[in-house]
C-alpha positions as CSV (number, residue, x, y, z in Angstrom):
1,X,-5.4,159.5,63.1
2,X,-7.1,159.0,66.3
3,X,-8.7,162.5,66.2
4,X,-9.4,165.1,63.9
5,X,-9.2,167.6,66.2
6,X,-6.8,169.8,68.4
7,X,-7.6,171.7,71.5
8,X,-5.1,174.8,72.5
9,X,-4.3,177.4,75.2
10,X,-4.4,181.0,73.9
11,X,-3.5,184.5,75.3
12,X,-6.8,185.9,75.6
13,X,-5.3,189.1,76.6
14,X,-2.2,190.6,77.6
15,X,-1.6,190.7,81.4
16,X,-1.3,193.3,83.9
17,X,-0.1,192.3,87.4
18,X,-0.6,188.6,88.6
19,X,-2.2,186.3,86.0
20,X,-5.3,184.9,86.2
21,X,-7.2,181.9,84.3
22,X,-9.5,184.6,82.6
23,X,-6.4,185.8,80.8
24,X,-6.4,182.8,78.9
25,X,-9.0,181.0,76.3
26,X,-9.4,177.1,75.2
27,X,-9.8,177.0,71.6
28,X,-10.8,173.7,69.5
29,X,-9.6,173.5,65.8
30,X,-9.1,170.9,63.3
31,X,-6.0,169.4,62.8
32,X,-4.5,170.0,59.2
33,X,-3.4,167.5,56.8
34,X,0.5,167.0,56.8
35,X,2.6,168.6,54.3
36,X,5.8,167.2,53.1
37,X,8.4,167.7,56.1
38,X,5.9,168.2,58.7
39,X,5.0,165.7,61.9
40,X,2.0,165.7,63.8
41,X,3.0,165.5,67.8
42,X,0.5,164.1,70.5
43,X,1.7,165.9,73.8
44,X,1.9,163.7,76.8
45,X,2.9,166.3,79.4
46,X,3.1,170.1,78.9
47,X,4.7,172.3,81.8
48,X,4.1,175.6,84.0
49,X,7.2,177.7,83.7
50,X,7.4,180.7,85.7
51,X,9.4,182.2,82.8
52,X,6.7,182.2,80.5
53,X,5.1,185.3,82.4
54,X,7.3,187.4,81.1
55,X,5.9,187.2,77.5
56,X,2.5,187.5,78.5
57,X,2.5,191.5,78.9
58,X,3.3,193.7,75.8
59,X,6.8,194.9,76.7
60,X,9.7,193.0,75.3
61,X,11.7,190.7,77.5
62,X,14.4,188.3,76.7
63,X,12.1,187.1,74.0
64,X,9.5,188.4,72.2
65,X,6.1,189.1,73.7
66,X,3.4,186.8,72.5
67,X,0.4,188.6,70.6
68,X,-3.0,188.4,72.2
69,X,-4.8,185.6,70.6
70,X,-1.5,183.5,70.0
71,X,-1.2,180.1,71.4
72,X,1.0,180.1,74.7
73,X,4.0,178.1,73.7
74,X,5.3,176.3,76.7
75,X,7.5,173.4,76.9
76,X,6.0,169.9,76.4
77,X,6.9,166.2,75.6
78,X,4.6,164.1,73.6
79,X,4.6,161.3,70.8
80,X,4.7,161.4,66.9
81,X,1.3,160.1,65.6
82,X,2.3,160.7,62.0
83,X,5.1,161.9,60.1
84,X,5.8,163.2,56.7
85,X,9.4,164.2,57.8
86,X,12.6,162.1,57.2
87,X,14.0,162.5,60.5
88,X,10.9,161.7,62.7
89,X,8.6,158.4,62.5
90,X,5.2,157.6,63.9
91,X,5.8,156.6,67.8
92,X,9.0,158.6,68.3
93,X,8.9,160.3,71.6
94,X,9.9,164.1,71.6
95,X,10.3,167.3,73.6
96,X,8.9,170.2,72.1
97,X,6.2,173.2,72.8
98,X,2.9,174.4,72.8
99,X,0.1,174.3,75.3
100,X,-2.3,172.3,72.7
101,X,-3.1,168.5,72.5
102,X,-1.3,168.2,69.2
103,X,1.2,170.1,67.7
104,X,2.2,170.5,64.0
105,X,5.8,171.1,63.5
106,X,8.3,171.2,60.5
107,X,11.0,169.7,62.6
108,X,12.9,172.8,63.6
109,X,13.1,175.1,66.4
110,X,13.0,173.4,69.8
111,X,12.2,169.8,69.0
112,X,14.5,166.6,69.9
113,X,13.8,163.2,70.3
114,X,13.5,161.8,73.7
115,X,16.7,159.1,74.2
116,X,15.9,155.9,76.4
117,X,17.6,156.6,79.5
118,X,15.0,154.6,82.1
119,X,13.6,157.4,83.7
120,X,9.8,158.2,83.5
121,X,8.7,160.3,80.4
122,X,7.3,163.3,82.5
123,X,11.2,164.1,83.7
124,X,12.0,165.4,80.1
125,X,9.8,168.0,80.6
126,X,11.4,169.0,84.1
127,X,14.6,167.8,85.6
128,X,15.8,166.6,82.5
129,X,14.4,169.2,80.4
130,X,14.9,173.4,80.9
131,X,14.9,173.3,84.6
132,X,17.4,170.7,85.1
133,X,19.6,171.9,82.4
134,X,19.2,175.7,83.7
135,X,20.8,174.3,86.9
136,X,23.2,172.4,85.3
137,X,24.7,175.1,83.1
138,X,23.8,177.9,85.7
139,X,26.6,176.0,88.0
140,X,29.0,174.9,85.3
141,X,29.1,177.8,82.7
142,X,27.9,180.7,84.9
143,X,29.0,180.1,88.1
144,X,32.3,178.2,87.2
145,X,31.5,176.4,90.9
146,X,34.9,175.2,92.4
147,X,35.1,172.6,95.3
148,X,34.6,173.9,98.7
149,X,32.8,176.8,97.9
150,X,29.4,178.1,99.5
151,X,26.4,178.2,97.7
152,X,23.0,180.0,98.3
153,X,20.1,178.9,96.0
154,X,16.5,181.0,96.5
155,X,13.6,179.6,95.5
156,X,15.2,176.3,96.6
157,X,12.2,173.8,96.5
158,X,11.4,174.8,92.7
159,X,12.6,172.3,90.1
160,X,15.9,174.8,89.3
161,X,16.5,175.2,92.6
162,X,16.3,172.1,94.2
163,X,18.3,170.6,91.1
164,X,20.9,173.0,91.6
165,X,21.5,172.5,95.3
166,X,21.9,169.2,94.9
167,X,24.5,169.1,91.7
168,X,26.2,171.5,94.0
169,X,26.7,169.4,96.7
170,X,27.8,166.6,94.3
171,X,30.2,168.6,92.7
172,X,31.9,169.5,95.9
173,X,30.5,172.6,97.4
174,X,31.4,173.1,101.0
175,X,28.1,174.4,102.0
176,X,24.8,174.7,100.4
177,X,21.8,176.8,101.8
178,X,18.6,176.9,100.4
179,X,15.5,179.6,100.9
180,X,12.1,178.5,100.4
181,X,8.6,179.3,101.7
182,X,7.3,177.0,104.3
183,X,8.6,174.4,106.9
184,X,7.6,171.4,104.7
185,X,9.6,172.5,101.6
186,X,12.7,173.4,103.9
187,X,12.6,169.7,105.6
188,X,12.3,168.4,101.8
189,X,15.5,170.0,101.2
190,X,17.5,169.3,104.1
191,X,16.1,165.5,104.6
192,X,15.5,164.4,100.9
193,X,17.9,166.5,98.6
194,X,20.7,166.9,101.1
195,X,21.2,170.7,101.3
196,X,23.1,171.4,104.6
197,X,20.6,173.9,105.5
198,X,17.2,175.7,104.7
199,X,15.8,179.0,105.8
200,X,11.9,179.8,105.6
201,X,11.4,183.1,104.4
202,X,7.7,183.1,105.7
203,X,8.9,182.7,109.0
204,X,9.2,185.5,111.5
205,X,12.8,184.8,112.3
206,X,13.8,184.6,108.8
207,X,16.3,187.9,108.6
208,X,18.1,186.4,111.9
209,X,18.2,183.0,110.3
210,X,19.8,184.7,106.8
211,X,22.2,186.9,108.9
212,X,23.3,183.8,110.8
213,X,23.8,181.5,107.6
214,X,25.6,184.2,106.2
215,X,28.2,184.8,108.6
216,X,30.8,183.5,106.5
217,X,29.3,184.5,103.3
218,X,28.5,183.2,99.7
219,X,30.9,182.1,96.6
220,X,27.6,181.7,94.4
221,X,24.3,183.0,94.6
222,X,22.0,180.8,92.3
223,X,18.8,183.3,92.1
224,X,15.4,182.4,90.9
225,X,13.6,185.2,92.7
226,X,14.6,188.9,91.8
227,X,16.0,192.2,92.9
228,X,15.1,192.2,96.4
229,X,16.6,188.5,96.8
230,X,19.6,189.7,95.2
231,X,20.2,193.0,96.9
232,X,19.8,191.0,100.2
233,X,22.8,188.9,99.4
234,X,25.1,191.5,97.9
235,X,26.6,192.7,101.1
236,X,27.3,188.8,102.3
237,X,28.9,187.7,99.3
238,X,32.6,186.6,99.1
239,X,35.4,187.9,97.7
240,X,35.1,187.4,93.5
241,X,31.6,185.8,94.4
242,X,29.3,184.9,91.4
243,X,25.8,185.8,91.0
244,X,23.8,183.7,88.6
245,X,20.5,185.4,87.5
246,X,18.3,182.5,86.6
247,X,14.7,183.7,87.0
248,X,12.9,186.5,88.8
249,X,9.5,184.8,90.0
250,X,9.0,187.8,92.1
251,X,9.4,190.3,89.7
252,X,7.6,188.9,86.9
253,X,4.1,190.3,87.4
254,X,5.4,193.8,87.9
255,X,6.7,196.5,85.5
256,X,10.5,197.5,85.3
257,X,9.1,200.8,87.3
258,X,7.6,198.9,90.0
259,X,10.2,196.1,90.5
260,X,12.6,196.7,93.6
261,X,15.8,198.2,92.8
262,X,19.3,196.9,93.5
263,X,21.1,199.3,96.0
264,X,24.3,197.7,97.2
265,X,26.0,198.0,94.0
266,X,29.2,199.2,95.6
267,X,29.7,195.6,96.7
268,X,30.6,194.7,93.1
269,X,33.7,197.0,93.2
270,X,35.0,196.2,96.7
271,X,34.6,192.3,96.1
272,X,34.7,192.1,92.2
273,X,31.7,190.6,92.1
274,X,30.5,189.2,88.9
275,X,26.7,188.9,87.9
276,X,25.7,187.1,84.8
277,X,21.9,186.1,83.5
278,X,21.5,183.1,81.5
279,X,19.3,181.9,78.8
280,X,19.5,177.8,79.2
281,X,19.4,177.7,75.0
282,X,22.7,179.1,74.7
283,X,23.8,175.5,76.1
284,X,21.4,173.6,73.8
285,X,24.2,171.8,71.8
286,X,25.7,170.6,75.3
287,X,22.1,169.0,76.4
288,X,22.3,165.7,75.4
289,X,25.5,164.7,77.4
290,X,24.6,166.7,80.2
291,X,21.0,164.8,80.2
292,X,22.6,161.6,80.0
293,X,24.8,162.0,83.0
294,X,21.8,163.7,85.0
295,X,19.6,160.6,83.9
296,X,22.2,158.4,85.6
297,X,22.5,160.2,88.7
298,X,18.5,160.1,88.8
299,X,18.5,156.6,88.5
300,X,21.1,156.1,91.0
301,X,19.1,158.0,93.8
302,X,21.8,160.6,93.9
303,X,19.3,163.4,92.7
304,X,15.8,163.8,93.9
305,X,12.7,165.5,92.3
306,X,9.0,166.5,92.9
307,X,6.4,166.4,90.9
308,X,2.8,168.3,90.6
309,X,0.5,166.8,87.9
310,X,-2.6,168.0,86.9
311,X,-4.9,166.4,84.4
312,X,-6.4,167.7,81.0
313,X,-5.3,170.9,78.8
314,X,-7.9,172.9,80.6
315,X,-6.2,172.8,83.9
316,X,-3.1,174.6,82.4
317,X,-4.3,178.1,83.2
318,X,-5.1,177.4,86.9
319,X,-1.9,175.3,87.3
320,X,0.4,177.9,85.9
321,X,-1.2,181.0,87.8
322,X,-0.6,179.0,91.0
323,X,3.1,179.4,90.5
324,X,2.8,182.8,91.5
325,X,1.2,182.6,94.8
326,X,3.6,180.0,96.4
327,X,1.3,177.2,96.4
328,X,3.5,175.1,94.0
329,X,5.5,172.6,95.5
330,X,8.0,170.7,92.9
331,X,7.5,170.7,88.9
332,X,4.0,171.8,87.7
333,X,2.9,169.7,84.8
334,X,-0.4,169.0,83.2
335,X,-1.0,165.6,81.7
336,X,-2.6,165.8,78.5
């Protein structure tokens, strides 16, 4: 074994409001000897996911909250360096979890081998991982997207939103418009990702631009932002429109009482709207087929992506906290 110790990031205290690096702590521990049925993984890339924030406060979310002192269990991709498990061998590349340099696993949970699909390893923790699969199944299963429909994507320059918008275009959407923060992100969406238009929510004319873009309404809202974003779009949804609640990056740091409300609920009645939240692990059995198809689109240059890569496990808290300031542009990863 190359090293006898591992480093990990734990939750130092439950978080109230926006997270700061002081809410986390770096620990150094010995790597235990493997028992039968276990394997040791050396993580190569660890992701920063906005959804992780929902588990760092004491209140319940769609997953149980972490306890103070527990390791943060974000997504990772790594290499098996030792195995006493019959299904894994040293040298296997795997997708797993853990804000740590190394993980000891029993082979259960979110752990699977990385197939050789001719793409960089980091993509399995981004566009081919949870963000890309969220976009894929959010459009296919939740939105049930049909050709010719009009699609609005929020937080559109993020890894989920950018992938969703590109897939919508490839699957025949009539018009795809993204909302993002800043002129650079909006240019990337239209010039690289092929969105029909992108609206800068930081610009002084945002409301006028939004109204103009929404003149013909939306069949699908793919929302990654939160209640205020959904409420803005409800009056301009079309008959039998669908709202995919994919994430709530603007609301994660707020208590339920402090989060904005959704007021335009009468639109659900008159327009027969449907709003559905999604947890992509419901689609886990279908991941391999979707990943193979998406990898082909990436290799063919039909789907673009961006990455922001930080170096060293110790950079994880700062990289994670930056997700909530609007500073990120692309999939944030830490190279271990």
